[in-house]
C-alpha positions, 0 to 999 in steps of 0.5 A, a space after each residue: 725582281 727583288 734581289 733576295 730571290 733567285 730567278 727560279 725555284 724548283 720545288 718538291 711536292 710531298 712533305 715540302 708543299 703538301 703535308 702527310 704527317 708521320 707515317 709511323 703515327 698513321 701505321 700505329 692507328 691502323 694497328 690499333 684499329 685492327 688489334 682484335 683481328 691480329 690476335 694474340 700479337 700486340 699492336 705495337 709488335 706489329 707496328 715495329 715489324 711494319 716499320 722494320 720492313 718498310 725501312 728495308 723496303 725503301 732502302 733500295 733505290 730500285 725497289 723504291 722506284 717500283 714502290 713509289 710508282 704503285 704505293 698501294 702495292 708497296 704497302 700491301 707488300 710491307 704488311 705482308 712482309 711484317 706478317 711473315 716475320 711474325 708468323 702471322 698467316 692472314 693475307 686478307 687482313 694484311 691487304 685490309 690494313 695496308 689499304 686502310 693506311 693508304 686511305 687514312 694517309 691520303 685523307 690527311 694530306 693538306 698543304 703546310 701552313 703558309 705554303 700556298 701563300 709563299 708560292 703566291 708571294 714568290 710568283 708576285 716577286 717574279 720568281 719562276 717556279 717548277 714542281 718536280 715530284 716522283 711517283 705515279 702519274 695519276 695520283 700525283 697529278 690528282 694531288 696537284 689538281 685537288 689542292 689547286 697548285 697548277 697555276 703557281 708553276 711554269 713547269 710541272 714534272 711528274 715522274 710517271 708522266 716524264 719517264 724518269 724521276 729524281 735523282 736523274 739529272 734529266 728532270 732538273 735540266 728539263 725544268 731549268 730549260 723550261 724556265 730558261 735559267 742556269 743552275 747558278 740562278 736556281 734554287 731547289 727546295 725539298 725534304 729528301 737529302 739525295 733528291 733535293 740536295 745532293 743531286 741538284 748540287 752536282 749540277 750547281 743548283 743552290 739546294 735547300 733542305 726542308 726539315 719539317 719533322 725537325 729531326 736535324 741532319 743525320 749524324 755524319 751525313 755526307 750531304 750538306 745542304 746549302 741551307 736548312 729550313 723548317 718551313 717553306 715560309 722561311 723562304 720569305 724571311 728577311 726579304 722585303 716584299 712588294 704589296 700584292 692583291 690576290 693571286 698573281 696573273 701568270 701563264 698556265 703550267 707547261 706540261 712535262 715532256 716524256 723521255 
């Protein structure tokens, strides 16, 4: 194996390999689409109320856990909460807007440029790969299947299948056990500072934060990544790769055990 790589890399899925884009931009489009049904309230005012409510919603770990396991329900709750703050009594419209957001959000999902090629090159270099993603079992599994990612990974851990998700240390330990590597031989790559940097670092994993939105670290962040990248393709920069033809041959992904 090329000495520039670790023995194994653990990857996040959403906003690391697969790109959603800005949720605020998507909500803005939905608010504009339904502006005439909202009434006298400006779409930007509704957008601000939704942004405020969703920031509050995702700020609590337990609420976050429940919401990510049922995103449609969570989004309906967010719009309903925003409507309540605006004294807007239209529950049917709240559901319609939330569901429209869900449809648009999923329709725009695609791999980041160069993401699949990077996974292919890493496999060709002999790096063992695991995918660790939070969320409900079927939607997350459908994403992996739809974008033909299954065969790039030796181990796939989906929160809804495994029984717990990041930042529970059991998911990282299980992935390393499946890959037969130690923490000092492992990298973790993802966009969430708590899940893909702080928690893995506590186990001794080299943790790489992907800042695809180019926001930079929050001011006075207590979490300090071992490395920051703007694109998954940066994992290959400065490393001499061996020539490969097509996709590497490797074993199917290991199903995640339940806990």
